[in-house]
NUDO-355627 format. One record per atom (N, C-alpha, C): residue number from 1; residue in three letters; atom name; x negated, y negated, z. Coordinates in nm, 4 decimals. Example, Ala and Ser with C-alpha at 12.3 -4.5 7.8 and 13.67 -1.06 7.14 Angstrom:
<sites>
(1; 'ala'; 'N'; (-1.3190; 0.5690; 0.7800))
(1; 'ala'; 'CA'; (-1.2300; 0.4500; 0.7800))
(1; 'ala'; 'C'; (-1.3200; 0.3300; 0.7800))
(2; 'ser'; 'N'; (-1.2850; 0.2250; 0.7080))
(2; 'ser'; 'CA'; (-1.3670; 0.1060; 0.7140))
(2; 'ser'; 'C'; (-1.2900; -0.0030; 0.7870))
</sites>
This chain:
<sites>
(1; 'unk'; 'N'; (9.8092; 16.7671; -0.9407))
(1; 'unk'; 'CA'; (9.7546; 16.6817; -0.8373))
(1; 'unk'; 'C'; (9.6106; 16.7231; -0.8100))
(2; 'unk'; 'N'; (9.5257; 16.6260; -0.7783))
(2; 'unk'; 'CA'; (9.3849; 16.6573; -0.7574))
(2; 'unk'; 'C'; (9.3598; 16.7065; -0.6146))
(3; 'unk'; 'N'; (9.2629; 16.7948; -0.6037))
(3; 'unk'; 'CA'; (9.2195; 16.8459; -0.4740))
(3; 'unk'; 'C'; (9.0938; 16.7682; -0.4363))
(4; 'unk'; 'N'; (9.0917; 16.7179; -0.3142))
(4; 'unk'; 'CA'; (8.9834; 16.6306; -0.2711))
(4; 'unk'; 'C'; (8.9087; 16.6876; -0.1518))
(5; 'unk'; 'N'; (8.7824; 16.6482; -0.1413))
(5; 'unk'; 'CA'; (8.7037; 16.6745; -0.0214))
(5; 'unk'; 'C'; (8.7123; 16.5487; 0.0644))
(6; 'unk'; 'N'; (8.7528; 16.5663; 0.1890))
(6; 'unk'; 'CA'; (8.7697; 16.4549; 0.2813))
(6; 'unk'; 'C'; (8.6760; 16.4725; 0.4004))
(7; 'unk'; 'N'; (8.6358; 16.3603; 0.4577))
(7; 'unk'; 'CA'; (8.5530; 16.3613; 0.5777))
(7; 'unk'; 'C'; (8.6287; 16.2853; 0.6859))
(8; 'unk'; 'N'; (8.6515; 16.3499; 0.7992))
(8; 'unk'; 'CA'; (8.7133; 16.2840; 0.9135))
(8; 'unk'; 'C'; (8.6024; 16.2109; 0.9894))
(9; 'unk'; 'N'; (8.6097; 16.0786; 0.9909))
(9; 'unk'; 'CA'; (8.5076; 15.9999; 1.0596))
(9; 'unk'; 'C'; (8.5269; 16.0120; 1.2112))
(10; 'unk'; 'N'; (8.4187; 15.9992; 1.2884))
(10; 'unk'; 'CA'; (8.4250; 16.0340; 1.4314))
(10; 'unk'; 'C'; (8.4944; 15.9345; 1.5235))
(11; 'unk'; 'N'; (8.5002; 15.8076; 1.4887))
(11; 'unk'; 'CA'; (8.5499; 15.7072; 1.5823))
(11; 'unk'; 'C'; (8.6990; 15.6832; 1.5701))
(12; 'unk'; 'N'; (8.7587; 15.6297; 1.6769))
(12; 'unk'; 'CA'; (8.8915; 15.5693; 1.6652))
(12; 'unk'; 'C'; (8.8726; 15.4353; 1.5964))
(13; 'unk'; 'N'; (8.9693; 15.3988; 1.5115))
(13; 'unk'; 'CA'; (8.9617; 15.2738; 1.4362))
(13; 'unk'; 'C'; (9.0722; 15.1800; 1.4780))
(14; 'unk'; 'N'; (9.0508; 15.0513; 1.4493))
(14; 'unk'; 'CA'; (9.1500; 14.9470; 1.4749))
(14; 'unk'; 'C'; (9.1787; 14.8744; 1.3441))
(15; 'unk'; 'N'; (9.3043; 14.8334; 1.3280))
(15; 'unk'; 'CA'; (9.3447; 14.7455; 1.2188))
(15; 'unk'; 'C'; (9.3743; 14.6115; 1.2850))
(16; 'unk'; 'N'; (9.3010; 14.5092; 1.2441))
(16; 'unk'; 'CA'; (9.3061; 14.3805; 1.3133))
(16; 'unk'; 'C'; (9.3473; 14.2680; 1.2193))
(17; 'unk'; 'N'; (9.4188; 14.1712; 1.2762))
(17; 'unk'; 'CA'; (9.4592; 14.0529; 1.2016))
(17; 'unk'; 'C'; (9.4058; 13.9298; 1.2725))
(18; 'unk'; 'N'; (9.3341; 13.8486; 1.1956))
(18; 'unk'; 'CA'; (9.2857; 13.7196; 1.2440))
(18; 'unk'; 'C'; (9.3550; 13.6103; 1.1641))
(19; 'unk'; 'N'; (9.3695; 13.4935; 1.2252))
(19; 'unk'; 'CA'; (9.4287; 13.3801; 1.1553))
(19; 'unk'; 'C'; (9.3411; 13.3405; 1.0364))
(20; 'unk'; 'N'; (9.4045; 13.2920; 0.9318))
(20; 'unk'; 'CA'; (9.3335; 13.2456; 0.8126))
(20; 'unk'; 'C'; (9.2269; 13.1449; 0.8552))
(21; 'unk'; 'N'; (9.1087; 13.1591; 0.7974))
(21; 'unk'; 'CA'; (8.9997; 13.0676; 0.8283))
(21; 'unk'; 'C'; (8.9166; 13.1057; 0.9488))
(22; 'unk'; 'N'; (8.9583; 13.2067; 1.0246))
(22; 'unk'; 'CA'; (8.8811; 13.2515; 1.1401))
(22; 'unk'; 'C'; (8.7498; 13.3130; 1.0913))
(23; 'unk'; 'N'; (8.6381; 13.2741; 1.1486))
(23; 'unk'; 'CA'; (8.5119; 13.3361; 1.1070))
(23; 'unk'; 'C'; (8.5150; 13.4869; 1.1340))
(24; 'unk'; 'N'; (8.4586; 13.5609; 1.0429))
(24; 'unk'; 'CA'; (8.4529; 13.7066; 1.0572))
(24; 'unk'; 'C'; (8.3439; 13.7411; 1.1575))
(25; 'unk'; 'N'; (8.3747; 13.8271; 1.2534))
(25; 'unk'; 'CA'; (8.2728; 13.8636; 1.3526))
(25; 'unk'; 'C'; (8.1583; 13.9399; 1.2866))
(26; 'unk'; 'N'; (8.0380; 13.9326; 1.3430))
(26; 'unk'; 'CA'; (7.9254; 14.0080; 1.2868))
(26; 'unk'; 'C'; (7.9534; 14.1579; 1.2952))
(27; 'unk'; 'N'; (7.9095; 14.2298; 1.1947))
(27; 'unk'; 'CA'; (7.9389; 14.3736; 1.1904))
(27; 'unk'; 'C'; (7.8137; 14.4590; 1.2093))
(28; 'unk'; 'N'; (7.7024; 14.3968; 1.2466))
(28; 'unk'; 'CA'; (7.5793; 14.4729; 1.2652))
(28; 'unk'; 'C'; (7.5958; 14.5833; 1.3690))
(29; 'unk'; 'N'; (7.6813; 14.5607; 1.4680))
(29; 'unk'; 'CA'; (7.7012; 14.6596; 1.5748))
(29; 'unk'; 'C'; (7.7728; 14.7847; 1.5245))
(30; 'unk'; 'N'; (7.8237; 14.7803; 1.4020))
(30; 'unk'; 'CA'; (7.9011; 14.8932; 1.3501))
(30; 'unk'; 'C'; (7.8146; 15.0143; 1.3162))
(31; 'unk'; 'N'; (7.6834; 15.0004; 1.3252))
(31; 'unk'; 'CA'; (7.5923; 15.1108; 1.2935))
(31; 'unk'; 'C'; (7.6246; 15.1638; 1.1538))
(32; 'unk'; 'N'; (7.6564; 15.2892; 1.1429))
(32; 'unk'; 'CA'; (7.6881; 15.3509; 1.0147))
(32; 'unk'; 'C'; (7.8379; 15.3667; 0.9943))
(33; 'unk'; 'N'; (7.9179; 15.3017; 1.0772))
(33; 'unk'; 'CA'; (8.0632; 15.3132; 1.0660))
(33; 'unk'; 'C'; (8.1141; 15.2291; 0.9491))
(34; 'unk'; 'N'; (8.2335; 15.2607; 0.9057))
(34; 'unk'; 'CA'; (8.2988; 15.1844; 0.7995))
(34; 'unk'; 'C'; (8.3650; 15.0619; 0.8600))
(35; 'unk'; 'N'; (8.3433; 14.9471; 0.7968))
(35; 'unk'; 'CA'; (8.4101; 14.8231; 0.8337))
(35; 'unk'; 'C'; (8.4601; 14.7606; 0.7039))
(36; 'unk'; 'N'; (8.5855; 14.7170; 0.7030))
(36; 'unk'; 'CA'; (8.6410; 14.6503; 0.5856))
(36; 'unk'; 'C'; (8.6976; 14.5157; 0.6289))
(37; 'unk'; 'N'; (8.6656; 14.4115; 0.5527))
(37; 'unk'; 'CA'; (8.7168; 14.2777; 0.5798))
(37; 'unk'; 'C'; (8.7868; 14.2300; 0.4536))
(38; 'unk'; 'N'; (8.9112; 14.1864; 0.4686))
(38; 'unk'; 'CA'; (8.9886; 14.1359; 0.3554))
(38; 'unk'; 'C'; (9.0425; 13.9985; 0.3905))
(39; 'unk'; 'N'; (9.0137; 13.9032; 0.3030))
(39; 'unk'; 'CA'; (9.0652; 13.7666; 0.3187))
(39; 'unk'; 'C'; (9.1838; 13.7499; 0.2246))
(40; 'unk'; 'N'; (9.2904; 13.6872; 0.2723))
(40; 'unk'; 'CA'; (9.4012; 13.6483; 0.1860))
(40; 'unk'; 'C'; (9.4358; 13.5035; 0.2180))
(41; 'unk'; 'N'; (9.5326; 13.4501; 0.1484))
(41; 'unk'; 'CA'; (9.5751; 13.3123; 0.1750))
(41; 'unk'; 'C'; (9.6358; 13.2989; 0.3136))
(42; 'unk'; 'N'; (9.6824; 13.4088; 0.3717))
(42; 'unk'; 'CA'; (9.7545; 13.4042; 0.4982))
(42; 'unk'; 'C'; (9.6786; 13.4576; 0.6187))
(43; 'unk'; 'N'; (9.5776; 13.5403; 0.5961))
(43; 'unk'; 'CA'; (9.5150; 13.6080; 0.7090))
(43; 'unk'; 'C'; (9.3777; 13.6616; 0.6717))
(44; 'unk'; 'N'; (9.3087; 13.7085; 0.7732))
(44; 'unk'; 'CA'; (9.1871; 13.7876; 0.7567))
(44; 'unk'; 'C'; (9.2152; 13.9207; 0.8258))
(45; 'unk'; 'N'; (9.2019; 14.0301; 0.7519))
(45; 'unk'; 'CA'; (9.2202; 14.1629; 0.8102))
(45; 'unk'; 'C'; (9.0848; 14.2291; 0.8276))
(46; 'unk'; 'N'; (9.0684; 14.2947; 0.9409))
(46; 'unk'; 'CA'; (8.9448; 14.3671; 0.9692))
(46; 'unk'; 'C'; (8.9828; 14.5085; 1.0095))
(47; 'unk'; 'N'; (8.9202; 14.6058; 0.9464))
(47; 'unk'; 'CA'; (8.9332; 14.7463; 0.9850))
(47; 'unk'; 'C'; (8.7955; 14.7863; 1.0362))
(48; 'unk'; 'N'; (8.7911; 14.8365; 1.1592))
(48; 'unk'; 'CA'; (8.6612; 14.8652; 1.2212))
(48; 'unk'; 'C'; (8.6804; 14.9677; 1.3327))
(49; 'unk'; 'N'; (8.5688; 15.0233; 1.3809))
(49; 'unk'; 'CA'; (8.5814; 15.1076; 1.4992))
(49; 'unk'; 'C'; (8.6503; 15.0287; 1.6106))
(50; 'unk'; 'N'; (8.7398; 15.0932; 1.6832))
(50; 'unk'; 'CA'; (8.8217; 15.0259; 1.7850))
(50; 'unk'; 'C'; (8.7364; 14.9501; 1.8864))
(51; 'unk'; 'N'; (8.6224; 15.0044; 1.9215))
(51; 'unk'; 'CA'; (8.5367; 14.9394; 2.0208))
(51; 'unk'; 'C'; (8.4810; 14.8056; 1.9723))
(52; 'unk'; 'N'; (8.4869; 14.7800; 1.8413))
(52; 'unk'; 'CA'; (8.4333; 14.6564; 1.7846))
(52; 'unk'; 'C'; (8.5420; 14.5582; 1.7421))
(53; 'unk'; 'N'; (8.6664; 14.5855; 1.7789))
(53; 'unk'; 'CA'; (8.7765; 14.4966; 1.7391))
(53; 'unk'; 'C'; (8.7508; 14.3561; 1.7926))
(54; 'unk'; 'N'; (8.7673; 14.2549; 1.7071))
(54; 'unk'; 'CA'; (8.7460; 14.1167; 1.7527))
(54; 'unk'; 'C'; (8.8434; 14.0810; 1.8650))
(55; 'unk'; 'N'; (8.7952; 14.0221; 1.9732))
(55; 'unk'; 'CA'; (8.8818; 13.9915; 2.0881))
(55; 'unk'; 'C'; (8.9984; 13.8983; 2.0547))
(56; 'unk'; 'N'; (8.9792; 13.8084; 1.9589))
(56; 'unk'; 'CA'; (9.0836; 13.7114; 1.9248))
(56; 'unk'; 'C'; (9.1878; 13.7679; 1.8283))
(57; 'unk'; 'N'; (9.1716; 13.8905; 1.7853))
(57; 'unk'; 'CA'; (9.2590; 13.9487; 1.6832))
(57; 'unk'; 'C'; (9.3844; 14.0105; 1.7438))
(58; 'unk'; 'N'; (9.4892; 14.0123; 1.6626))
(58; 'unk'; 'CA'; (9.6038; 14.0989; 1.6896))
(58; 'unk'; 'C'; (9.5598; 14.2362; 1.6413))
(59; 'unk'; 'N'; (9.5638; 14.3345; 1.7293))
(59; 'unk'; 'CA'; (9.5025; 14.4636; 1.6988))
(59; 'unk'; 'C'; (9.6014; 14.5775; 1.7124))
(60; 'unk'; 'N'; (9.5959; 14.6694; 1.6152))
(60; 'unk'; 'CA'; (9.6749; 14.7905; 1.6193))
(60; 'unk'; 'C'; (9.5760; 14.9067; 1.6228))
(61; 'unk'; 'N'; (9.5835; 14.9853; 1.7291))
(61; 'unk'; 'CA'; (9.4893; 15.0952; 1.7479))
(61; 'unk'; 'C'; (9.5549; 15.2012; 1.8350))
(62; 'unk'; 'N'; (9.5122; 15.3236; 1.8395))
(62; 'unk'; 'CA'; (9.3997; 15.3832; 1.7697))
(62; 'unk'; 'C'; (9.4436; 15.4569; 1.6419))
(63; 'unk'; 'N'; (9.3590; 15.4503; 1.5429))
(63; 'unk'; 'CA'; (9.3756; 15.5203; 1.4161))
(63; 'unk'; 'C'; (9.2539; 15.6088; 1.3947))
(64; 'unk'; 'N'; (9.2691; 15.7144; 1.3174))
(64; 'unk'; 'CA'; (9.1552; 15.7950; 1.2731))
(64; 'unk'; 'C'; (9.1400; 15.7748; 1.1235))
(65; 'unk'; 'N'; (9.0175; 15.7806; 1.0779))
(65; 'unk'; 'CA'; (8.9847; 15.7468; 0.9398))
(65; 'unk'; 'C'; (8.9372; 15.8695; 0.8628))
(66; 'unk'; 'N'; (9.0008; 15.8916; 0.7483))
(66; 'unk'; 'CA'; (8.9602; 15.9976; 0.6559))
(66; 'unk'; 'C'; (8.9009; 15.9325; 0.5323))
(67; 'unk'; 'N'; (8.7816; 15.9767; 0.4965))
(67; 'unk'; 'CA'; (8.7105; 15.9236; 0.3805))
(67; 'unk'; 'C'; (8.7146; 16.0252; 0.2676))
(68; 'unk'; 'N'; (8.7471; 15.9811; 0.1479))
(68; 'unk'; 'CA'; (8.7361; 16.0675; 0.0312))
(68; 'unk'; 'C'; (8.5877; 16.0774; -0.0014))
(69; 'unk'; 'N'; (8.5352; 16.2014; -0.0066))
(69; 'unk'; 'CA'; (8.3939; 16.2195; -0.0399))
(69; 'unk'; 'C'; (8.3709; 16.1603; -0.1786))
(70; 'unk'; 'N'; (8.2777; 16.0716; -0.1892))
(70; 'unk'; 'CA'; (8.2564; 16.0003; -0.3148))
(70; 'unk'; 'C'; (8.1108; 16.0013; -0.3529))
(71; 'unk'; 'N'; (8.0786; 15.9228; -0.4519))
(71; 'unk'; 'CA'; (8.1625; 15.8203; -0.5126))
(71; 'unk'; 'C'; (8.2697; 15.8799; -0.6035))
(72; 'unk'; 'N'; (8.3795; 15.8046; -0.6144))
(72; 'unk'; 'CA'; (8.4933; 15.8449; -0.6968))
(72; 'unk'; 'C'; (8.4870; 15.7670; -0.8277))
(73; 'unk'; 'N'; (8.5024; 15.8375; -0.9374))
(73; 'unk'; 'CA'; (8.4998; 15.7774; -1.0700))
(73; 'unk'; 'C'; (8.6228; 15.6888; -1.0893))
(74; 'unk'; 'N'; (8.6035; 15.5653; -1.1382))
(74; 'unk'; 'CA'; (8.7138; 15.4729; -1.1614))
(74; 'unk'; 'C'; (8.8159; 15.5285; -1.2607))
(75; 'unk'; 'N'; (8.7760; 15.6206; -1.3466))
(75; 'unk'; 'CA'; (8.8670; 15.6749; -1.4466))
(75; 'unk'; 'C'; (8.9652; 15.7766; -1.3891))
(76; 'unk'; 'N'; (8.9390; 15.8263; -1.2684))
(76; 'unk'; 'CA'; (9.0294; 15.9235; -1.2072))
(76; 'unk'; 'C'; (9.1586; 15.8554; -1.1637))
(77; 'unk'; 'N'; (9.2684; 15.9239; -1.1822))
(77; 'unk'; 'CA'; (9.3982; 15.8706; -1.1399))
(77; 'unk'; 'C'; (9.4609; 15.9645; -1.0375))
(78; 'unk'; 'N'; (9.5459; 15.9090; -0.9539))
(78; 'unk'; 'CA'; (9.6209; 15.9897; -0.8594))
(78; 'unk'; 'C'; (9.5497; 16.0219; -0.7302))
(79; 'unk'; 'N'; (9.4348; 15.9602; -0.7048))
(79; 'unk'; 'CA'; (9.3592; 15.9901; -0.5822))
(79; 'unk'; 'C'; (9.4444; 15.9582; -0.4588))
(80; 'unk'; 'N'; (9.4865; 15.8346; -0.4474))
(80; 'unk'; 'CA'; (9.5653; 15.7968; -0.3292))
(80; 'unk'; 'C'; (9.6990; 15.8696; -0.3258))
(81; 'unk'; 'N'; (9.7617; 15.8875; -0.4399))
(81; 'unk'; 'CA'; (9.8903; 15.9585; -0.4432))
(81; 'unk'; 'C'; (9.8761; 16.1001; -0.3895))
(82; 'unk'; 'N'; (9.7644; 16.1661; -0.4202))
(82; 'unk'; 'CA'; (9.7462; 16.3039; -0.3730))
(82; 'unk'; 'C'; (9.7297; 16.3101; -0.2214))
(83; 'unk'; 'N'; (9.6940; 16.1978; -0.1595))
(83; 'unk'; 'CA'; (9.6829; 16.1920; -0.0142))
(83; 'unk'; 'C'; (9.8114; 16.1407; 0.0499))
(84; 'unk'; 'N'; (9.8643; 16.0354; -0.0073))
(84; 'unk'; 'CA'; (9.9809; 15.9688; 0.0507))
(84; 'unk'; 'C'; (10.1064; 16.0555; 0.0416))
(85; 'unk'; 'N'; (10.1257; 16.1238; -0.0693))
(85; 'unk'; 'CA'; (10.2484; 16.2032; -0.0853))
(85; 'unk'; 'C'; (10.2650; 16.3117; 0.0207))
(86; 'unk'; 'N'; (10.1641; 16.3976; 0.0464))
(86; 'unk'; 'CA'; (10.1844; 16.4979; 0.1522))
(86; 'unk'; 'C'; (10.2001; 16.4357; 0.2909))
(87; 'unk'; 'N'; (10.1341; 16.3220; 0.3138))
(87; 'unk'; 'CA'; (10.1494; 16.2555; 0.4430))
(87; 'unk'; 'C'; (10.2891; 16.1955; 0.4564))
(88; 'unk'; 'N'; (10.3415; 16.1407; 0.3498))
(88; 'unk'; 'CA'; (10.4783; 16.0873; 0.3525))
(88; 'unk'; 'C'; (10.5792; 16.1991; 0.3769))
(89; 'unk'; 'N'; (10.5588; 16.3129; 0.3118))
(89; 'unk'; 'CA'; (10.6481; 16.4276; 0.3332))
(89; 'unk'; 'C'; (10.6439; 16.4746; 0.4780))
(90; 'unk'; 'N'; (10.5275; 16.4625; 0.5417))
(90; 'unk'; 'CA'; (10.5126; 16.5004; 0.6831))
(90; 'unk'; 'C'; (10.5519; 16.3858; 0.7763))
(91; 'unk'; 'N'; (10.5940; 16.2735; 0.7184))
(91; 'unk'; 'CA'; (10.6359; 16.1552; 0.7937))
(91; 'unk'; 'C'; (10.5242; 16.0984; 0.8809))
(92; 'unk'; 'N'; (10.4024; 16.1023; 0.8265))
(92; 'unk'; 'CA'; (10.2864; 16.0436; 0.8928))
(92; 'unk'; 'C'; (10.2596; 15.9090; 0.8276))
(93; 'unk'; 'N'; (10.2666; 15.8012; 0.9054))
(93; 'unk'; 'CA'; (10.2382; 15.6696; 0.8499))
(93; 'unk'; 'C'; (10.0885; 15.6540; 0.8258))
(94; 'unk'; 'N'; (10.0545; 15.5701; 0.7280))
(94; 'unk'; 'CA'; (9.9151; 15.5541; 0.6900))
(94; 'unk'; 'C'; (9.8810; 15.4071; 0.6707))
(95; 'unk'; 'N'; (9.7524; 15.3801; 0.6667))
(95; 'unk'; 'CA'; (9.6988; 15.2512; 0.6252))
(95; 'unk'; 'C'; (9.5838; 15.2868; 0.5325))
(96; 'unk'; 'N'; (9.5916; 15.2464; 0.4073))
(96; 'unk'; 'CA'; (9.4898; 15.2830; 0.3084))
(96; 'unk'; 'C'; (9.4059; 15.1616; 0.2711))
(97; 'unk'; 'N'; (9.2794; 15.1865; 0.2411))
(97; 'unk'; 'CA'; (9.1928; 15.0828; 0.1854))
(97; 'unk'; 'C'; (9.0861; 15.1501; 0.1009))
(98; 'unk'; 'N'; (9.0246; 15.0712; 0.0159))
(98; 'unk'; 'CA'; (8.9261; 15.1251; -0.0780))
(98; 'unk'; 'C'; (8.8017; 15.0385; -0.0805))
(99; 'unk'; 'N'; (8.6916; 15.1016; -0.1205))
(99; 'unk'; 'CA'; (8.5681; 15.0311; -0.1488))
(99; 'unk'; 'C'; (8.5327; 15.0614; -0.2938))
(100; 'unk'; 'N'; (8.4225; 15.0105; -0.3383))
(100; 'unk'; 'CA'; (8.3799; 15.0361; -0.4755))
(100; 'unk'; 'C'; (8.3636; 15.1856; -0.5003))
(101; 'unk'; 'N'; (8.3072; 15.2576; -0.4033))
(101; 'unk'; 'CA'; (8.2737; 15.3987; -0.4224))
(101; 'unk'; 'C'; (8.3839; 15.4976; -0.3891))
(102; 'unk'; 'N'; (8.4757; 15.4609; -0.2982))
(102; 'unk'; 'CA'; (8.5695; 15.5635; -0.2531))
(102; 'unk'; 'C'; (8.6935; 15.5033; -0.1884))
(103; 'unk'; 'N'; (8.7806; 15.5911; -0.1407))
(103; 'unk'; 'CA'; (8.9050; 15.5521; -0.0751))
(103; 'unk'; 'C'; (8.9058; 15.6054; 0.0680))
(104; 'unk'; 'N'; (8.9851; 15.5368; 0.1515))
(104; 'unk'; 'CA'; (8.9983; 15.5729; 0.2921))
(104; 'unk'; 'C'; (9.1460; 15.5713; 0.3290))
(105; 'unk'; 'N'; (9.1827; 15.6604; 0.4191))
(105; 'unk'; 'CA'; (9.3181; 15.6651; 0.4739))
(105; 'unk'; 'C'; (9.3052; 15.6644; 0.6258))
(106; 'unk'; 'N'; (9.3755; 15.5728; 0.6899))
(106; 'unk'; 'CA'; (9.3856; 15.5734; 0.8355))
(106; 'unk'; 'C'; (9.5184; 15.6374; 0.8729))
(107; 'unk'; 'N'; (9.5153; 15.7233; 0.9734))
(107; 'unk'; 'CA'; (9.6379; 15.7825; 1.0278))
(107; 'unk'; 'C'; (9.6367; 15.7589; 1.1788))
(108; 'unk'; 'N'; (9.7537; 15.7425; 1.2394))
(108; 'unk'; 'CA'; (9.7555; 15.7224; 1.3847))
(108; 'unk'; 'C'; (9.6906; 15.8416; 1.4559))
(109; 'unk'; 'N'; (9.6089; 15.8123; 1.5540))
(109; 'unk'; 'CA'; (9.5405; 15.9184; 1.6273))
(109; 'unk'; 'C'; (9.6398; 16.0206; 1.6827))
(110; 'unk'; 'N'; (9.7554; 15.9743; 1.7297))
(110; 'unk'; 'CA'; (9.8542; 16.0665; 1.7867))
(110; 'unk'; 'C'; (9.9170; 16.1573; 1.6810))
(111; 'unk'; 'N'; (9.8980; 16.1271; 1.5534))
(111; 'unk'; 'CA'; (9.9529; 16.2087; 1.4446))
(111; 'unk'; 'C'; (9.8436; 16.2821; 1.3664))
(112; 'unk'; 'N'; (9.7210; 16.2812; 1.4180))
(112; 'unk'; 'CA'; (9.6080; 16.3390; 1.3446))
(112; 'unk'; 'C'; (9.6285; 16.4862; 1.3110))
(113; 'unk'; 'N'; (9.6714; 16.5662; 1.4066))
(113; 'unk'; 'CA'; (9.6895; 16.7098; 1.3800))
(113; 'unk'; 'C'; (9.7905; 16.7319; 1.2683))
(114; 'unk'; 'N'; (9.9008; 16.6578; 1.2708))
(114; 'unk'; 'CA'; (10.0014; 16.6703; 1.1651))
(114; 'unk'; 'C'; (9.9447; 16.6268; 1.0303))
(115; 'unk'; 'N'; (9.8659; 16.5194; 1.0306))
(115; 'unk'; 'CA'; (9.8062; 16.4708; 0.9060))
(115; 'unk'; 'C'; (9.7107; 16.5737; 0.8476))
(116; 'unk'; 'N'; (9.6260; 16.6309; 0.9311))
(116; 'unk'; 'CA'; (9.5307; 16.7311; 0.8827))
(116; 'unk'; 'C'; (9.6028; 16.8540; 0.8292))
(117; 'unk'; 'N'; (9.7089; 16.8940; 0.8956))
(117; 'unk'; 'CA'; (9.7883; 17.0086; 0.8480))
(117; 'unk'; 'C'; (9.8503; 16.9781; 0.7126))
(118; 'unk'; 'N'; (9.9075; 16.8594; 0.6974))
(118; 'unk'; 'CA'; (9.9712; 16.8208; 0.5707))
(118; 'unk'; 'C'; (9.8688; 16.8143; 0.4583))
(119; 'unk'; 'N'; (9.7539; 16.7551; 0.4847))
(119; 'unk'; 'CA'; (9.6520; 16.7422; 0.3809))
(119; 'unk'; 'C'; (9.5918; 16.8777; 0.3438))
(120; 'unk'; 'N'; (9.5663; 16.9611; 0.4432))
(120; 'unk'; 'CA'; (9.5164; 17.0967; 0.4151))
(120; 'unk'; 'C'; (9.6195; 17.1768; 0.3375))
(121; 'unk'; 'N'; (9.7454; 17.1616; 0.3747))
(121; 'unk'; 'CA'; (9.8532; 17.2302; 0.3045))
(121; 'unk'; 'C'; (9.8648; 17.1884; 0.1595))
(122; 'unk'; 'N'; (9.8210; 17.0665; 0.1286))
(122; 'unk'; 'CA'; (9.8223; 17.0185; -0.0098))
(122; 'unk'; 'C'; (9.6974; 17.0615; -0.0855))
(123; 'unk'; 'N'; (9.6093; 17.1362; -0.0182))
(123; 'unk'; 'CA'; (9.4910; 17.1901; -0.0850))
(123; 'unk'; 'C'; (9.3628; 17.1115; -0.0613))
(124; 'unk'; 'N'; (9.3687; 17.0013; 0.0094))
(124; 'unk'; 'CA'; (9.2486; 16.9225; 0.0337))
(124; 'unk'; 'C'; (9.1594; 16.9917; 0.1366))
(125; 'unk'; 'N'; (9.0296; 16.9724; 0.1197))
(125; 'unk'; 'CA'; (8.9308; 17.0295; 0.2117))
(125; 'unk'; 'C'; (8.8842; 16.9187; 0.3041))
(126; 'unk'; 'N'; (8.8815; 16.9473; 0.4353))
(126; 'unk'; 'CA'; (8.8503; 16.8431; 0.5339))
(126; 'unk'; 'C'; (8.7316; 16.8866; 0.6191))
(127; 'unk'; 'N'; (8.6282; 16.8031; 0.6187))
(127; 'unk'; 'CA'; (8.5115; 16.8256; 0.7043))
(127; 'unk'; 'C'; (8.5289; 16.7390; 0.8288))
(128; 'unk'; 'N'; (8.5122; 16.8016; 0.9453))
(128; 'unk'; 'CA'; (8.5272; 16.7249; 1.0707))
(128; 'unk'; 'C'; (8.3944; 16.7136; 1.1415))
</sites>
């Protein structure tokens, strides 16, 4: 299994669901925070700092976000598995998403200490 360098991002995050076809809110207010928008045939999902959650969205919060220090080479395998497996063993639920350069894992804020312990125990290095 691969050992990864992770960065714990500072904000609480929200996972939001908007109805299909809903315009995506502007993300300029996100500063340097991570925001992910995914469109599907059924919905629009937005992952953003909790303070920027769209008012019309169904929102699940608070989550903390761990970023895999990247960029990550597309040829590497097992990146998410090396994160998800120790968290599953610790019974910490997750929400994962990826960008071109790297991967992210959201864990419930109330389970953050357990998540960090599980990931450190698996050999990952975490910068806070």
